[in-house]
C-alpha positions as a Python dict, from the first residue, in 0.01 Angstrom:
ca = {
    (1, 'M'): (0, 0, 0),
    (2, 'V'): (290, 236, 78),
    (3, 'A'): (436, 163, -264),
    (4, 'R'): (99, 230, -423),
    (5, 'V'): (22, 566, -254),
    (6, 'G'): (380, 682, -188),
    (7, 'S'): (316, 781, 173),
    (8, 'I'): (308, 614, 514),
    (9, 'R'): (31, 846, 631),
    (10, 'K'): (-190, 779, 329),
    (11, 'A'): (-124, 405, 346),
    (12, 'A'): (-218, 407, 716),
    (13, 'A'): (-545, 581, 635),
    (14, 'Q'): (-624, 323, 363),
    (15, 'L'): (-543, 34, 598),
    (16, 'N'): (-718, 194, 896),
    (17, 'V'): (-414, 163, 1124),
    (18, 'S'): (-178, 416, 1276),
    (19, 'P'): (114, 557, 1072),
    (20, 'S'): (355, 439, 1344),
    (21, 'A'): (229, 80, 1300),
    (22, 'V'): (289, 97, 925),
    (23, 'N'): (637, 241, 982),
    (24, 'R'): (723, -34, 1234),
    (25, 'Q'): (621, -303, 984),
    (26, 'M'): (832, -143, 712),
    (27, 'L'): (1137, -124, 939),
    (28, 'K'): (1080, -486, 1043),
    (29, 'L'): (1068, -599, 679),
    (30, 'E'): (1383, -406, 594),
    (31, 'A'): (1562, -566, 887),
    (32, 'E'): (1434, -913, 788),
    (33, 'Y'): (1544, -881, 425),
    (34, 'G'): (1860, -686, 500),
    (35, 'A'): (1782, -418, 241),
    (36, 'E'): (1621, -79, 223),
    (37, 'L'): (1282, -114, 59),
    (38, 'F'): (1199, 257, 24),
    (39, 'E'): (1378, 582, -44),
    (40, 'R'): (1269, 851, 201),
    (41, 'L'): (1201, 1161, -12),
    (42, 'P'): (1088, 1511, 96),
    (43, 'R'): (740, 1445, -41),
    (44, 'G'): (694, 1080, 40),
    (45, 'L'): (848, 740, -24),
    (46, 'R'): (955, 559, -338),
    (47, 'P'): (1042, 187, -363),
    (48, 'T'): (1408, 102, -410),
    (49, 'A'): (1513, -173, -653),
    (50, 'A'): (1475, -422, -368),
    (51, 'G'): (1136, -276, -282),
    (52, 'R'): (1017, -311, -640),
    (53, 'V'): (1122, -679, -641),
    (54, 'L'): (928, -744, -321),
    (55, 'V'): (621, -555, -441),
    (56, 'A'): (624, -752, -769),
    (57, 'E'): (643, -1081, -577),
    (58, 'I'): (356, -978, -351),
    (59, 'E'): (142, -880, -649),
    (60, 'R'): (223, -1209, -822),
    (61, 'W'): (128, -1403, -508),
    (62, 'Q'): (-199, -1209, -481),
    (63, 'Q'): (-284, -1293, -843),
    (64, 'E'): (-210, -1663, -787),
    (65, 'H'): (-413, -1658, -467),
    (66, 'D'): (-707, -1498, -647),
    (67, 'R'): (-681, -1762, -920),
    (68, 'A'): (-679, -2037, -659),
    (69, 'V'): (-986, -1888, -491),
    (70, 'R'): (-1168, -1882, -825),
    (71, 'T'): (-1069, -2242, -895),
    (72, 'L'): (-1196, -2353, -554),
    (73, 'A'): (-1522, -2172, -620),
    (74, 'E'): (-1553, -2360, -950),
    (75, 'L'): (-1492, -2689, -773),
    (76, 'R'): (-1769, -2614, -525),
    (77, 'N'): (-2015, -2540, -802),
    (78, 'H'): (-2049, -2854, -1012),
    (79, 'V'): (-1720, -2859, -1196),
    (80, 'R'): (-1734, -2993, -1548),
    (81, 'G'): (-1428, -3112, -1728),
    (82, 'H'): (-1217, -3387, -1876),
    (83, 'A'): (-914, -3576, -1752),
    (84, 'A'): (-695, -3849, -1906),
    (85, 'V'): (-530, -4090, -1664),
    (86, 'G'): (-297, -4385, -1717),
    (87, 'L'): (-296, -4679, -1474),
    (88, 'M'): (-137, -5018, -1424),
    (89, 'E'): (-380, -5304, -1475),
    (90, 'S'): (-337, -5435, -1121),
    (91, 'I'): (-471, -5120, -951),
    (92, 'A'): (-695, -4976, -1223),
    (93, 'G'): (-1028, -5112, -1099),
    (94, 'Q'): (-995, -4995, -740),
    (95, 'M'): (-851, -4657, -838),
    (96, 'V'): (-1118, -4575, -1096),
    (97, 'G'): (-1395, -4698, -869),
    (98, 'G'): (-1279, -4489, -574),
    (99, 'L'): (-1220, -4187, -796),
    (100, 'T'): (-1567, -4186, -953),
    (101, 'I'): (-1734, -4221, -613),
    (102, 'A'): (-1534, -3930, -467),
    (103, 'L'): (-1601, -3702, -764),
    (104, 'R'): (-1970, -3787, -766),
    (105, 'E'): (-1993, -3693, -400),
    (106, 'Q'): (-1840, -3354, -486),
    (107, 'H'): (-2084, -3303, -773),
    (108, 'V'): (-1808, -3302, -1033),
    (109, 'Q'): (-1931, -3380, -1383),
    (110, 'L'): (-1635, -3548, -1546),
    (111, 'S'): (-1547, -3731, -1863),
    (112, 'L'): (-1256, -3957, -1778),
    (113, 'D'): (-1026, -4142, -2017),
    (114, 'V'): (-844, -4435, -1856),
    (115, 'T'): (-552, -4601, -2036),
    (116, 'I'): (-415, -4933, -1908),
    (117, 'A'): (-50, -5000, -1991),
    (118, 'G'): (296, -5064, -1848),
    (119, 'T'): (531, -4803, -1709),
    (120, 'E'): (724, -4733, -2029),
    (121, 'R'): (410, -4679, -2237),
    (122, 'L'): (238, -4467, -1971),
    (123, 'C'): (543, -4239, -1946),
    (124, 'E'): (550, -4202, -2325),
    (125, 'L'): (182, -4103, -2335),
    (126, 'L'): (225, -3864, -2042),
    (127, 'L'): (519, -3681, -2199),
    (128, 'A'): (338, -3668, -2534),
    (129, 'G'): (53, -3479, -2365),
    (130, 'K'): (-198, -3761, -2416),
    (131, 'L'): (-225, -3825, -2042),
    (132, 'E'): (-233, -3571, -1761),
    (133, 'L'): (-164, -3818, -1482),
    (134, 'A'): (-32, -4171, -1449),
    (135, 'I'): (21, -4424, -1171),
    (136, 'C'): (290, -4683, -1237),
    (137, 'Y'): (583, -4877, -1093),
    (138, 'A'): (954, -4799, -1125),
    (139, 'V'): (914, -4459, -1289),
    (140, 'P'): (1247, -4340, -1434),
    (141, 'R'): (1382, -4013, -1295),
    (142, 'R'): (1359, -3754, -1571),
    (143, 'P'): (1366, -3373, -1563),
    (144, 'D'): (1026, -3353, -1736),
    (145, 'I'): (843, -3583, -1491),
    (146, 'Q'): (727, -3475, -1147),
    (147, 'F'): (628, -3712, -867),
    (148, 'L'): (302, -3612, -698),
    (149, 'S'): (305, -3913, -466),
    (150, 'R'): (536, -4208, -417),
    (151, 'L'): (480, -4528, -221),
    (152, 'P'): (778, -4736, -101),
    (153, 'P'): (841, -5081, -250),
    (154, 'R'): (637, -5364, -94),
    (155, 'S'): (713, -5667, -306),
    (156, 'G'): (621, -6002, -156),
    (157, 'I'): (503, -6356, -210),
    (158, 'V'): (127, -6393, -265),
    (159, 'V'): (-59, -6718, -207),
    (160, 'A'): (-420, -6828, -160),
    (161, 'H'): (-557, -6810, 193),
    (162, 'D'): (-548, -7192, 228),
    (163, 'H'): (-195, -7239, 84),
    (164, 'A'): (67, -7413, 299),
    (165, 'L'): (267, -7089, 324),
    (166, 'A'): (-31, -6869, 412),
    (167, 'G'): (14, -6873, 790),
    (168, 'R'): (365, -6726, 786),
    (169, 'K'): (449, -6364, 871),
    (170, 'S'): (730, -6357, 611),
    (171, 'V'): (902, -6599, 379),
    (172, 'R'): (1240, -6658, 219),
    (173, 'L'): (1262, -6739, -150),
    (174, 'A'): (1424, -7070, -63),
    (175, 'D'): (1104, -7163, 125),
    (176, 'C'): (911, -7130, -203),
    (177, 'A'): (1145, -7335, -421),
    (178, 'A'): (927, -7644, -428),
    (179, 'Y'): (608, -7464, -534),
    (180, 'S'): (478, -7378, -881),
    (181, 'F'): (508, -7012, -971),
    (182, 'V'): (321, -6774, -1198),
    (183, 'F'): (557, -6500, -1321),
    (184, 'P'): (499, -6162, -1486),
    (185, 'D'): (655, -6132, -1829),
    (186, 'A'): (918, -5880, -1935),
    (187, 'S'): (658, -5608, -1998),
    (188, 'L'): (617, -5567, -1621),
    (189, 'T'): (892, -5379, -1440),
    (190, 'V'): (931, -5632, -1159),
    (191, 'R'): (1040, -5917, -1391),
    (192, 'P'): (1415, -5831, -1400),
    (193, 'L'): (1418, -5811, -1018),
    (194, 'I'): (1258, -6155, -992),
    (195, 'E'): (1502, -6310, -1237),
    (196, 'K'): (1799, -6160, -1053),
    (197, 'A'): (1675, -6279, -713),
    (198, 'F'): (1601, -6635, -831),
    (199, 'R'): (1935, -6654, -1012),
    (200, 'R'): (2123, -6537, -701),
    (201, 'Q'): (1941, -6795, -486),
    (202, 'G'): (1980, -7072, -744),
    (203, 'I'): (1605, -7142, -733),
    (204, 'H'): (1429, -7324, -1019),
    (205, 'P'): (1055, -7379, -950),
    (206, 'P'): (922, -7712, -1085),
    (207, 'N'): (640, -7553, -1288),
    (208, 'T'): (599, -7197, -1408),
    (209, 'V'): (350, -6989, -1602),
    (210, 'T'): (450, -6652, -1749),
    (211, 'T'): (191, -6387, -1835),
    (212, 'N'): (157, -6013, -1891),
    (213, 'S'): (-177, -6010, -1705),
    (214, 'I'): (-199, -5948, -1331),
    (215, 'D'): (-557, -6079, -1344),
    (216, 'V'): (-434, -6412, -1484),
    (217, 'M'): (-172, -6426, -1210),
    (218, 'K'): (-438, -6369, -945),
    (219, 'T'): (-664, -6635, -1097),
    (220, 'L'): (-387, -6897, -1090),
    (221, 'V'): (-303, -6808, -730),
    (222, 'R'): (-667, -6828, -625),
    (223, 'E'): (-780, -7133, -825),
    (224, 'Q'): (-464, -7337, -890),
    (225, 'G'): (-265, -7279, -571),
    (226, 'Q'): (28, -7124, -753),
    (227, 'V'): (269, -6878, -595),
    (228, 'A'): (318, -6527, -731),
    (229, 'W'): (564, -6247, -666),
    (230, 'L'): (358, -5928, -657),
    (231, 'S'): (343, -5596, -477),
    (232, 'Y'): (112, -5561, -180),
    (233, 'Y'): (-50, -5272, -369),
    (234, 'D'): (-157, -5517, -642),
    (235, 'V'): (-344, -5745, -404),
    (236, 'H'): (-436, -5535, -101),
    (237, 'A'): (-813, -5570, -170),
    (238, 'E'): (-787, -5950, -182),
    (239, 'V'): (-568, -5951, 129),
    (240, 'L'): (-818, -5740, 322),
    (241, 'E'): (-1109, -5965, 222),
    (242, 'G'): (-910, -6277, 314),
    (243, 'T'): (-875, -6430, -33),
    (244, 'F'): (-497, -6396, -47),
    (245, 'A'): (-212, -6395, 201),
    (246, 'Y'): (70, -6148, 142),
    (247, 'L'): (410, -6253, 279),
    (248, 'P'): (697, -6003, 289),
    (249, 'I'): (1020, -6146, 151),
    (250, 'A'): (1274, -6187, 431),
    (251, 'D'): (1582, -6203, 205),
    (252, 'R'): (1770, -5876, 254),
    (253, 'Q'): (1908, -5849, -97),
    (254, 'V'): (1564, -5869, -262),
    (255, 'A'): (1458, -5533, -405),
    (256, 'G'): (1117, -5400, -503),
    (257, 'T'): (973, -5119, -711),
    (258, 'S'): (795, -4809, -584),
    (259, 'L'): (449, -4704, -703),
    (260, 'S'): (417, -4339, -808),
    (261, 'L'): (161, -4083, -920),
    (262, 'I'): (326, -3866, -1184),
    (263, 'A'): (254, -3570, -1409),
    (264, 'R'): (445, -3359, -1659),
    (265, 'K'): (671, -3116, -1478),
    (266, 'H'): (613, -2802, -1683),
    (267, 'A'): (245, -2846, -1769),
    (268, 'P'): (6, -2702, -1507),
    (269, 'L'): (-288, -2930, -1435),
    (270, 'S'): (-639, -2810, -1519),
    (271, 'P'): (-872, -2761, -1220),
    (272, 'V'): (-1039, -3095, -1289),
    (273, 'A'): (-708, -3278, -1338),
    (274, 'A'): (-578, -3122, -1016),
    (275, 'L'): (-887, -3250, -835),
    (276, 'V'): (-841, -3596, -986),
    (277, 'A'): (-475, -3588, -876),
    (278, 'K'): (-579, -3504, -520),
    (279, 'H'): (-820, -3797, -501),
    (280, 'L'): (-567, -4038, -655),
    (281, 'R'): (-305, -3918, -408),
    (282, 'D'): (-549, -3973, -121),
    (283, 'Q'): (-622, -4326, -243),
    (284, 'L'): (-252, -4406, -266),
    (285, 'Q'): (-198, -4288, 89),
    (286, 'R'): (-484, -4509, 210),
    (287, 'L'): (-331, -4795, 13),
    (288, 'A'): (7, -4738, 180),
    (289, 'S'): (-148, -4737, 527),
    (290, 'G'): (-354, -5048, 453),
}
């Protein structure tokens, strides 16, 4: 206000405070920033170079705040819009279901495109501008990708609730050597980790099935008693309902892959996409705490 009217007295009158209070705040700011913010002239005050920088930043912040207030008002009043999201097959159903319920409760009218693919393809589509958001495993670190949420690795052995291993709190890979496995194929990011771990342990399961479908893996675990190496995030719904048992792998050298919500770094999200991102982030946090 002082920069706008050029006078402490006039600024005080506009702000309905005493001139001494305005002066104290100015002196406090100058001490905090270690720079003079105003030149004291015979007929008033004029911002210094430092003062002009600070005033410009304040004005920019006020504009962004006003924009945020408008966006929030839009979200309260039946937002309409479109969002394109990419998901891994294993978590797509639960994520889309939870998202549509949350948006419906907030009276958001949304057209949603959902693409199911692996990490490499989802990152390609995101960077090409065909997706606004994606959730996938083992996202490569790139300057044009930003992480909105990231869950730590939780790879483990998954078996049916009545499997011989089901009662354990954890398991070593050697304990699983005699059982038939269903493996993800090379299109899934966890496959190289599995191959490395089994090679290091010298384990060769008697029977194996390889597939690019998490649903097929779950079916074989549930109906054929096979053993799978999956992330807890892939099977948390089945674990909670008691269909599957998830056993953390006790071998120290066994690595996993993190699950991340990502967006393009230099492309601001639309109000609807930002709202979708918030709900997806909330779901991931609930998944992590589950």
